[in-house]
Wavefront OBJ file of the C-alpha trace (Angstrom):
o trace
v 0.000 0.000 0.000
v 1.281 3.442 -0.913
v 1.112 6.076 1.803
v 1.129 9.843 1.937
v 2.204 11.751 5.045
v 0.366 14.998 5.762
v 2.916 17.122 7.669
v 6.505 16.722 8.797
v 5.486 16.681 12.461
v 7.879 15.153 14.986
v 5.579 12.200 15.700
v 5.655 11.392 11.984
v 9.430 11.642 11.672
v 10.321 9.904 14.915
v 7.684 7.190 15.084
v 5.200 6.648 12.293
v 7.244 7.103 9.106
v 9.831 4.556 10.361
v 6.973 2.246 11.425
v 5.365 2.364 7.971
v 8.753 1.564 6.469
v 9.131 -1.395 8.854
v 5.644 -2.690 8.031
v 4.949 -5.483 5.564
v 3.719 -4.415 2.114
v 3.825 -0.690 2.844
v 5.752 2.134 1.221
v 5.649 5.898 1.535
v 4.950 7.558 -1.783
v 4.775 11.220 -0.761
v 4.950 13.757 2.039
v 3.398 17.232 2.222
v 4.410 20.061 4.536
v 3.380 23.695 4.732
v 6.500 24.592 6.723
v 8.958 23.872 3.919
v 10.309 20.748 5.603
v 8.925 18.233 3.118
v 12.068 17.961 0.996
v 14.409 17.598 3.965
v 12.194 14.918 5.517
v 11.770 13.156 2.179
v 15.548 13.045 1.735
v 15.993 11.573 5.229
v 13.550 8.736 4.555
v 13.956 8.233 0.783
v 10.397 9.376 0.079
v 10.082 9.972 -3.691
v 7.564 12.844 -3.816
v 7.047 16.078 -1.916
v 4.230 18.611 -1.896
v 3.983 22.064 -0.376
v 0.200 21.760 0.027
v -1.967 19.031 1.518
v -4.332 19.382 -1.428
v -1.470 18.467 -3.739
v -0.806 15.258 -1.852
v -4.506 14.335 -1.794
v -4.670 14.809 -5.561
v -1.889 12.242 -6.070
v -3.621 9.205 -7.555
v -0.839 6.850 -6.473
v -1.384 7.618 -2.780
v -3.865 5.113 -1.343
v -3.740 5.966 2.373
v -2.707 9.003 4.385
v -1.371 9.480 7.877
v -2.534 12.720 9.506
v -0.347 14.013 12.384
v -1.650 17.566 12.132
v -2.585 19.620 15.223
v -5.652 18.268 17.012
v -8.031 20.973 15.840
v -7.295 20.197 12.166
v -7.989 16.456 12.274
v -11.658 16.714 11.329
v -11.143 19.039 8.369
v -8.381 17.039 6.741
v -9.819 13.606 7.480
v -12.996 14.603 5.656
v -11.006 16.119 2.757
v -8.874 12.957 2.534
v -11.992 10.770 2.543
v -13.510 12.805 -0.281
v -10.267 12.340 -2.210
v -10.660 8.574 -1.826
v -7.817 8.049 0.662
v -7.898 5.735 3.664
v -7.102 7.690 6.845
v -4.897 6.880 9.819
v -5.390 9.938 12.045
v -3.267 10.780 15.070
v -4.881 10.797 18.517
v -7.013 12.385 19.761
v -8.962 11.799 16.557
v -11.065 14.887 17.255
v -11.965 17.253 20.064
v -15.539 16.003 20.410
v -17.559 12.864 19.839
v -19.750 14.705 17.320
v -16.705 15.641 15.239
v -15.353 12.098 15.089
v -18.798 10.799 14.145
v -18.739 13.215 11.201
v -15.274 11.987 10.241
v -16.241 8.315 10.348
v -19.427 9.055 8.405
v -17.434 10.858 5.694
v -15.070 7.900 5.387
v -17.963 5.440 5.193
v -19.750 7.523 2.554
v -16.618 7.603 0.415
v -15.775 3.923 0.818
v -12.516 4.430 2.689
v -11.268 3.158 6.031
v -10.605 5.265 9.135
v -8.546 4.482 12.226
v -7.418 6.616 15.136
v -3.687 6.190 15.760
v -3.850 5.084 19.397
v -0.722 3.015 18.942
v -0.461 1.661 22.508
v -3.506 -0.616 22.080
v -1.758 -2.734 19.433
v 0.961 -3.905 21.825
v 0.215 -7.525 22.885
v 0.728 -6.802 26.595
v -2.797 -5.392 26.897
v -4.358 -8.581 25.543
v -2.371 -10.489 28.165
v -3.786 -8.191 30.867
v -7.330 -8.843 29.621
v -6.674 -12.583 29.755
v -5.346 -12.384 33.323
v -8.481 -10.487 34.351
v -10.835 -12.868 32.537
v -9.093 -15.888 34.039
v -9.864 -14.549 37.521
v -6.291 -13.994 38.709
v -7.182 -10.761 40.548
v -10.815 -11.520 41.396
v -13.321 -8.756 40.704
v -11.825 -5.547 39.338
v -12.393 -2.630 41.715
v -9.872 0.060 40.718
v -7.901 1.058 37.603
v -5.105 3.624 37.946
v -3.553 4.868 34.676
v -0.652 7.336 34.871
v 1.028 9.153 31.981
v 3.330 12.125 32.493
v 6.505 13.862 31.417
v 8.173 17.159 32.183
v 7.459 19.809 29.551
v 9.409 23.073 29.560
v 6.855 25.893 29.221
v 9.452 28.587 28.489
v 9.185 28.182 24.712
v 6.231 27.531 22.404
v 4.916 23.981 22.345
v 1.735 22.997 20.545
v 0.755 20.899 23.576
v 0.278 24.185 25.454
v -1.804 25.881 22.756
v -5.406 26.122 23.942
v -6.703 26.975 20.460
v -5.247 23.771 19.026
v -6.540 21.246 21.540
v -3.648 21.548 23.979
v -3.397 20.483 27.605
v -2.367 17.403 29.548
v -5.815 15.811 29.422
v -6.013 15.909 25.612
v -2.383 14.900 25.150
v -1.887 12.305 27.895
v -5.076 11.780 29.878
v -6.843 10.458 26.795
v -4.592 7.379 27.065
v -5.769 6.750 30.604
v -9.449 7.030 29.689
v -9.062 4.927 26.547
v -7.022 2.174 28.214
v -9.273 1.870 31.263
v -12.414 1.527 29.146
v -10.581 -0.835 26.800
v -9.814 -3.180 29.705
v -13.262 -3.499 31.260
v -15.662 -2.372 28.506
v -18.063 -0.579 30.846
v -19.879 2.733 30.456
v -18.985 5.742 32.611
v -21.783 6.859 34.918
v -20.032 9.576 36.941
v -16.903 11.708 36.639
v -14.947 14.415 38.416
v -11.788 16.325 37.625
v -9.184 18.503 39.324
v -6.597 20.419 37.300
v -3.698 22.823 37.506
v -4.195 25.493 34.824
v -1.183 27.326 33.410
v -1.605 31.082 34.052
v -0.235 32.071 30.640
v -1.385 29.309 28.319
v -4.734 28.575 29.996
v -4.472 24.824 29.524
v -4.210 22.114 32.148
v -0.665 21.012 32.892
v -1.688 18.464 35.536
v -5.065 16.766 35.759
v -6.495 14.154 38.092
v -9.705 12.596 36.803
v -11.975 10.228 38.723
v -14.463 8.045 36.867
v -17.089 5.669 38.202
v -18.130 2.935 35.807
v -21.498 1.184 35.593
v -20.366 -1.711 37.790
v -18.898 0.725 40.368
v -15.334 0.156 39.259
v -13.360 3.310 40.062
v -10.866 4.767 37.588
v -8.248 7.220 38.870
v -6.363 8.917 36.028
v -3.226 11.030 36.441
v -1.721 13.028 33.591
v 0.848 15.782 33.803
v 3.391 17.965 32.021
v 4.842 18.984 35.412
v 6.555 15.831 36.677
v 8.925 13.080 35.583
v 8.171 10.552 32.836
v 5.784 7.772 33.876
v 3.630 5.523 31.699
v 1.888 2.768 33.587
v -1.414 1.473 34.840
v -2.552 -0.720 37.689
v -5.645 -2.890 37.792
v -6.589 -3.701 41.388
v -9.000 -6.471 42.236
v -10.418 -8.265 45.250
v -7.729 -10.963 45.059
v -4.716 -9.325 43.435
v -3.244 -6.557 41.327
v -1.823 -6.201 37.819
v 0.871 -3.583 37.192
v 1.722 -2.703 33.576
v 5.077 -0.948 33.831
v 5.480 0.495 30.318
v 1.860 0.779 29.299
v 1.950 3.455 26.605
v 5.548 3.724 25.415
v 7.111 0.255 25.510
v 8.893 1.277 22.308
v 11.155 3.310 24.607
v 12.071 -0.021 26.256
v 12.965 -1.839 23.012
v 9.277 -2.728 22.530
v 9.290 -4.857 25.690
v 6.200 -4.777 27.867
v 6.449 -5.862 31.501
v 3.471 -7.004 33.584
v 3.632 -7.860 37.280
v 0.795 -9.886 38.784
v 0.660 -9.709 42.581
v -1.692 -12.210 44.216
v -3.476 -11.791 47.511
v -0.986 -14.123 49.229
v 1.942 -11.918 48.145
v 3.097 -14.156 45.289
v 4.435 -12.188 42.306
v 4.482 -13.360 38.704
v 6.183 -11.351 35.955
v 5.206 -11.563 32.285
v 7.023 -10.053 29.316
v 5.426 -9.291 25.959
v 7.275 -7.897 22.954
v 5.587 -5.967 20.174
v 6.397 -3.140 17.762
v 3.212 -1.196 18.482
v 3.611 1.471 15.798
v 4.276 -1.137 13.117
v 1.443 -3.333 14.372
v -0.887 -0.338 14.193
v -0.036 0.232 10.528
v -0.328 -3.452 9.662
v -3.650 -3.824 11.492
v -5.025 -0.918 9.490
v -3.758 -2.221 6.142
v -4.949 -5.772 6.850
v -8.435 -4.489 7.609
v -8.477 -2.618 4.297
v -7.081 -5.499 2.272
v -9.365 -8.099 3.866
v -12.401 -5.796 4.056
v -12.628 -6.280 7.828
v -14.649 -3.900 9.959
v -12.875 -1.416 12.211
v -16.137 -0.675 14.019
v -14.883 -1.819 17.468
v -12.064 0.738 17.248
v -14.549 3.415 16.148
v -16.811 2.679 19.114
v -13.848 2.886 21.506
v -12.867 6.238 19.980
v -16.380 7.659 20.312
v -16.771 6.430 23.895
v -13.507 7.808 25.277
v -13.942 11.122 23.418
v -17.357 11.503 24.997
v -15.748 11.092 28.437
v -12.800 13.429 27.779
v -15.170 16.043 26.401
v -17.216 15.887 29.627
v -14.068 16.139 31.726
v -12.986 19.186 29.702
v -16.390 20.795 30.284
v -16.116 20.130 34.026
v -12.597 21.578 34.030
v -13.834 24.717 32.247
v -16.577 25.224 34.824
v -14.085 25.009 37.681
v -11.617 27.316 35.915
v -14.257 29.970 35.255
v -15.517 30.046 38.837
l 1 2 3 4 5 6 7 8 9 10 11 12 13 14 15 16 17 18 19 20 21 22 23 24 25 26 27 28 29 30 31 32 33 34 35 36 37 38 39 40 41 42 43 44 45 46 47 48 49 50 51 52 53 54 55 56 57 58 59 60 61 62 63 64 65 66 67 68 69 70 71 72 73 74 75 76 77 78 79 80 81 82 83 84 85 86 87 88 89 90 91 92 93 94 95 96 97 98 99 100 101 102 103 104 105 106 107 108 109 110 111 112 113 114 115 116 117 118 119 120 121 122 123 124 125 126 127 128 129 130 131 132 133 134 135 136 137 138 139 140 141 142 143 144 145 146 147 148 149 150 151 152 153 154 155 156 157 158 159 160 161 162 163 164 165 166 167 168 169 170 171 172 173 174 175 176 177 178 179 180 181 182 183 184 185 186 187 188 189 190 191 192 193 194 195 196 197 198 199 200 201 202 203 204 205 206 207 208 209 210 211 212 213 214 215 216 217 218 219 220 221 222 223 224 225 226 227 228 229 230 231 232 233 234 235 236 237 238 239 240 241 242 243 244 245 246 247 248 249 250 251 252 253 254 255 256 257 258 259 260 261 262 263 264 265 266 267 268 269 270 271 272 273 274 275 276 277 278 279 280 281 282 283 284 285 286 287 288 289 290 291 292 293 294 295 296 297 298 299 300 301 302 303 304 305 306 307 308 309 310 311 312 313 314 315 316 317 318 319 320 321 322 323 324 325
């Protein structure tokens, strides 16, 4: 499958372009950038074509699928334009800034006969399937608490798009979305109550640290931490009546040579450690292409996207109320 890359964003250059090139039966045909970086990036990755407009790339008949790593607030516009140009769309997370927007995006893709997938790469690492199996096999009893944590220290002294309120910035949109998505992915329950507490940057007016508390239908509690103010952490814990599962490198195992580590602690103190290896960015690309080639539905991923976006949107609304008081 021939790919086009819409923007020379860092996530594209560092993670997704190399992953597409590692994937089976995939090649990058073209890259477009409005910043003038297309040619330099193309030279670095041996990409044959460059465009200085996104429209130019979408008009390229050889490009079958596009990867969109544009700023969050532009995802809807360019996903719909790509769909109308007949391109399959892998769109960076968060797919949109509201459930309604992502529903419009998926509808546009369906109407134009192309596939859509949100690039939540973490979910394609096999460690999460192992966690689901441990839960289903009863190793920790009934799940009572899920605690996702994702953070890193971001220097606010110079411009960073993650701190731009007009472009969907803030710790909740950038990091907290992982916690919401992963918790709901593990237990597949609806959220019935939520609360949020945030630190808002006085200059940028976005949250730099957020603690979110969710209550699910079966009274499972979810405690989510996300922050730009503290050291790097990417983990979650699933606590049950008879044990606990700790996923040590939940969202960025690629930083640990793709190795996922899971510790199961039983009620009697016994500890079991499991290791799972998986190239999550490559697996994401291959999952998407396989669905297209085999005409398999991506509806479960769409439903997960809509559900977590609904929750994050509500948390953002709650945060805004508290900030404005």
